[in-house]
Structures are given as structure tokens and as C-alpha cells.
N, C-alpha and C positions, 0 to 999 in steps of 0.2 A: 150442890155442886161445891168445887175448888172453887174460892174467889182468885184465885192465880192461874185457872184455867183461861185461855186464850182462844175466841172464834175467829176464826178467817172471816173477813170483808168480803160483802159480794164482788161478784165479778165487774159490774158497772159500776160499782164505785172506786175499783181499782184503777178501773179505764180512766174516767173522769178524773182521778187524781193525776195521772199520769200526765195529761194533755195540762193539767194546771201547774204542773209540775217544770213540764218543758217550756210552757209560756214564762214562767218565773224565769226560767235561766236563759231566756231570747231565743230561744230554736224557733224556727220557720217550718212550713209544709214544706214540700219535696216540689219545685216545679216542673211542666213541661219540657221535653228534651227539646231543644231548636232544631227546625230542619235544616239537615247536612251535616248536624253534630253528633248525638246518642242516635239518631233517628238512619245515617248515612248518608254520603253525598247527595246533592240538589241534581235534576237531569235538566241540563240545560239546551237547547235547540240551536243545533250550530248550521252553519252555512258557509261553503265552499267561496273561496277568494279566487273570483275569474277572471282571468285573459283573454284581451279580444280589440281589437282595431276598432278605434272611438268613430263614430260615425252619425255627429249629430246636429241639429240646427236650431241656430239661438235666434230671438228676434234682435233686432239690431236696427237701432234709426238710418236713415241714409236719406240724401237728398240730391234730385236731378239739379242738373245744370247743361248750359248750352254748349254746343262743340267749341262754337265761337263765338263771342260775344264784342261788338266793337262799339265806340259814340263816336259818332261822324261830325267831324269839325272844319272847319273851313281856313285853309292853308294861306288866303288872304282876308285882307278887312274890307267889308261890304256888307248893302246892303240886299236882303231875299227880295227876289223879284219876283220868284215861284217857285212851290214845294208841290209837286205835283202827287205825293205821297203822304200817306198818314198813319196811324197806330193801325196795325193788323193787316197793312198791305203786304202784300207777297213778291218780293223784287228780284230780279235777275242780276248777274253779275255783269256790270257794265251800264246798267240800266242808270237814267239819269232822278238823281232825290231832288236836288235844289238846282237853281240856277241864281245867280247872286251878278249885281251890278256895281262896278267900282270906278267914278269916273277920272280916277286918280291914275288908273294904270292905261287910260286912252289916250291922256297926256305923256305919262312916262313912253308909250308905243313910239307917240309922235316926234318926241324928241330923239330918240334912241335913233328913228328910220331918218330922221335929218341929219343927225350924227353921222349916219353911215353913208348919206349921200355924201355930206362934205368931205368925208376920208376917201370914199370912191373918187371923186374930184379930184383932192389930190393927190391920189395915188396916181391918177392919170399923169397930171401935169407933172410930177416928179420922172416920170417913167418915159415922157417925152422929150424931156430936157434933157436924160440921162443918155438917150437913144442919139438925141442930135448932139451931145458933146462925145458922145462914143462915137461919131461918123466924124466927126471933125479931128481927132486925134488922130483915126485909122487914116485920113486923108494926108495928113500931116506925116506923119511917120513913112508913107509910101512917098511923098517928095525929098522927104529927107533924105534918101538913099542916092539923090543927087545933089554932090555936094554947093553948096552954096545956094541953094533955093530955098531953106527952110532954115528961120535962126534956131538953134540949139535950145534957147528958152521959151522960146513959143512951143516947142516940141515938149518939155518939160510941164509947162504948163496946162496944157490941153490935156496930157496924162494924168495931171492931179486932181485936174475938172472932173474927168468919165471918173477916176476912183471914188471923189465926193459924191458926185453922182448915183453911182450902186450903195452908199450907204446910205442915203436920202429916199432910197427907191426901199431897201429892207426897212426902213422905219416907218416909212406912210404904209407899209402893208402890214406891219402891226397893228398900227392904228386900225387900217380898214378891219382887218380880223376881230379887233377887240372890241372894234363898234357893234359889227354882225353879230357877235358873242353878244352884247349888252341887249339887241334888239332880240334875239332868240331867247334872253332869260325874261323880258316884258311879254314875250307873245307866249311860253310857257305859264308865267303868273297868269294872262290873260286865260288859258287852257282852266286853272285852277276854279274859275269862275262859273266852272260846269262840274258840278261834283255827282259823281255815279256812285254806285254800289262795289264794295270789295269784293262781295262774295253773294252766293244766293242766300236768299234767308226771309224773314219778316220784319217787318218795323215794329218794335214792340216800344217804342216812347218818341213822340214829336215834341221838342220844348219851342220852335220857334215856327212865327209866320209872316207873311209877307210883309215887308216893311223894315224887320229887326235887322239890327246890325250886330254881325259876328264877324269873325276873324279868330287869328291865335294868340293874339293879346291878353290883356288881364279885365277883369271886371265884367260888366256884359257881353264883350267881345267873344269870351272866353266859354260863351255856353255851348256845349254842342247842339246841334239842328237835329239829329235823331241816333236812337239806338238800334242797331239790329243784330240781330242773332240768326246764327245759323242752326234750327232745331231738329235737320233732318236724320240728324245721331246726337244725342245726348249724352254726357258722363253723368253715373250715377256715384256720386261720393257718400263713401263709407266710415265712420271712424272704427276702425278695427282697435279695439282693448289691446294691452301690449301681452297679456297672456294666450291670447290666440292669434298674434302676429307673424308666428314662427310658421304655421302651416298653411298660408297663402300662396296658390298655385295660380301661375297665369295661365289664361285659357278656362277656367274652371265657369262652367256656367250657375251663375245665381237668379233665384225666383224673389219677387218683393210685390207688395200689393201698393194700391193707394184709396186713399178714404173718398176718391172720385171717382172708382169704379168698384164698389163692392163685390164682392164674390171674386172676382176677375184675377187670375195670377198673371205677370210679366215677368221678364228675364231679361238678362245681360251676361256679359262676360269679363271676367276681372282682363282688363288690361294694362293699368299702370297702377304701382303702388311706389310711396314717398321714401320708402327705404330707412326713413328716421321718425321718432316717436315726437309728438307735440308734447313738452315737460309738463305744459300745464292738465293735459287731460289724461295724457299717457296712453294715448291712441297715436293709429299709424293711419293715415290717409290711403284709400284705396279706392282708383275709379274704373266701372265697369261700362263698359261701351254699350248702349240701348240703340236697337233701331228704331227711330222713329219717322219712317217718311209717310206714315199714313197718318202724320200730326194729332194723334190723340193726345201726348202726351206733352207736358208743359213744363219749361223753366221753372225751377223753384219749386217744384211739386217736392214735400214730405213722405216720404215711401217708409214700409214697414220691410226689412231685408229678412229673410230667411237664411242667415248667412252658415254655411257648412263648418263645421268644426272638425279638423282632422289632427292626428298627430302622425308626429315621423315614427313611433314605435307604437306597440299594443298599448293598452294602458290595463290596469289594475281596476276592478271593478266589484262593490260589496252593496248589498241592499241599504238603504238609506236608512231603515231602523237600524240598522249596527254600528251605526255612527252614534257614539254619545260623547256630551260636552259637558266640563266643568268651567268654573269661573277662569280658570287659567290654564285647560290644554281640553282637545280634541281628542278622539282614542277609539279605536275598536278593543274589543275583549277575546283575543284570541285564546283557544284552546288548544293546548300541547301536552301530551302526557300526563291528561285529565285536570289539566291544572290551567286555572287563570293566569295572563297578563294580559297589562295594558300597552297597547301599541298605539305610541302616537301618530298621527296622521294630518296631514291637508285636502282638504277636499278640491274638486275640480269641479267639471261638469255633469249635469244628470242626464242619462239614457234611460227613458222610460222607468223602473224601479230600482235600477240600480243607478248607484253615484261614482265618481271618479277620486278615487284615493289615491295619495303618495306615502309612502312612508315605508316601515322596516318590516314590508308583508310580501309573500312570494306567492305565485298562483297555487290555488290547491289548498291554502292554511285555513284550518277552521275558524271561523269567528262565530261569538253569539248573534245568533239572528235579531235577539233584540239588545242593542247596547245600555249599559246601565252602570252606574258607578255603585249600585246596589251588590255588581259580584266584582267584590273584593279580589286585588291581585293575589297569588298566593293559594288559592283555598282549591281544595279539592272537587271535583264535580264529574259526574256524568255526562256524556252527550248523546245528543239524538241527531242525526245528520239530516235537514229538511229541505237540504238546496235543491231548486227546482233542475227538473230535467233540463240537460243542455242541448 
């Protein structure tokens, strides 16, 4: 055989050599195509954006307060002689709550009566003199009609005396009226020794006992005798957050519960609102009137209120899972013309499986049922509508 003749290498050796050659040249084996690339667009489950009126209830704290509350003080300084009511006593308007003793008022009344008697006696004397002087003047005036009977100077003196008497009568009348008013004032002050209930209610606190010094002054004398509350109607005060303050309507019936009555639901009607926000809590105080004629509810009780949230216009809703978030944004993935786009939103309240959203969305828009940042913006996708039946 000719030594220059060449024989082919076996095929297996050629393949091995080719692999080695590729490896030595820095080549690599082909990779599996990524989904949505060589394999075509990925399929995304989508749901429709729903527009409907929002009608949900949120749990909010509330506190029951009495319709009327008053601390009962004494308007005069004195000592408690008797106090026939105690904590828990039911009282009616005008009922006696306490009786006081004030010896100083007795002395003041006696002095006022004495002054009145003196003023009235002085008034009587002045009137008698005025009548006598007026009679003398009238007689002299009649006699002066005959010339030479009465001297002209005597007639003038009698006239001046009568005029002076009229001034003294007026002054005495004023003094008597002042003494009469002084006695009336002292008598009224004595009426304050009998303290009565200003309205129907219940005594919730009793702070003094017989013998205690009370009055309108400072220190110990400024201590209230009792506290009375009108609990037949209560005020349920609810601090409503600023976000929900715009939908409050007077007359709306609202339900609430108390720990004292588990499983039982009470209700009241929206009656008053502050129309101003507390700058510290960003809430508005809203009051509900609660009927409590049976006396079961107590002022000061903590309540859990099922507050109805209403909007002035329909809201846009999407499934809670459609809302995605990153460190710097909250968004939903809208699919339009088979392309993805991120739409920034703000979320509101939750209504069952749906959540309220605010953003550049429209009713009927298709958004990804599962919001995630893995669905990048601008990629091609296929959609499968999984919206629940409306």
C-alpha cells in the first residue's frame, strides 16, 4: 500500500474532535428558549375592573356619653344638714338633693327686715308731714284770695315746704324699695339652702356628707355635692377618620356592640357632627342618639361600631390579588392590545374579595388577576378572562 494514501478517521472520532474543537474555541451548548420568547407569548389570567356603589361597614371604636351631665354645687356657703340621695339614686326634676344650714343668712335676713321696717316707718312719717304741709299751703292759698288776710311771704314759705316734702317722699320711697329688694335678695339666697335636681336622672357620684362645708368659694368649699346624669338618652361619640368623613348622612342608623352584652346588637341614629377635624387624630367627632329608657346601657362604656362607608359616586373595584407593590409604588398590571402596562393606584376599603382602587383605570379594563412585578411593562401576552359573573 502506498504510504501516501490516507484513510478516513472513524465517524465517532470525528465527532469527538469537533466537540473538543468547539470547546477549545469557547463555544457553548444551545439553551432552552424562555417562555414568551421563542415559545410564544405567555398566557395571563385577567379580570375586569368593576364599577359599583360602595356599601361596606368598618369596625370603629366609640364611647357612650350621657345626654346631660352636671356637677351640683351650692351657690351659698353653708354646712350640709341633710343629703337624702346617694350614688345610684333615681331623681326627678325639682326633687330635694340636699339641705344646708347658713346662720349668716339668718342674721342677714333679720337685718334686712329691720332696715325695711325702718325705711317704711320713715316713709310714713315723711308722707304724713308732706300731707300736713300740703294742707297748710292749700288753706293759705285759699285765704290769700282775700286781700290782707295772709302775708305774701307766708304763702311762699308754705309752698316751698310742700315742694320739699314731695322730694323727701320720693327719696323715702326709693329707700324703702331698696330695703325691700335687699330683703328679697336675702330670701332668695335662703332658697339656695334647699338644693334640687335640675333634670330627671341618676346620681352617679356623691362627694359630701352631712356636716361638710360647701359653697361657691375655693378650696374645700368648691367641692361639688353630687353628679347627676340624664341617661334615658345617650350620645354615642364616634371619631370618624378623615377618609370617611365625607359620606356621613344625618339620620343614618348605625349598629354597635358592647362587651357587657356579647352577641347582642344595639343601634343609634346619626344626630350631630363636629364639621371640623381634630388636627391631632385627623378624625371628626360624630354623635349618635341612642335610646336608653330601659337603663341597660351605661355612660362611659366602650363600643365597637359597625360604621357604614358610603361614597358620593360609584367606586372602581378589583380583586385584592390584582394589586401589586414594590418599594416605591403600588400598581395593577393592565393588559391592553395584548401588552402589559403598570398603572399606579391607591387602595381604599375592602368589600369582600374586592378592594377599592383609585387611579387611571376605567370600568371594564382588563387587569392581571395576580399582580406581580414579574409581569414587566410592555411585554406581549395572551389573555384568559377569568372574571366572575356579575
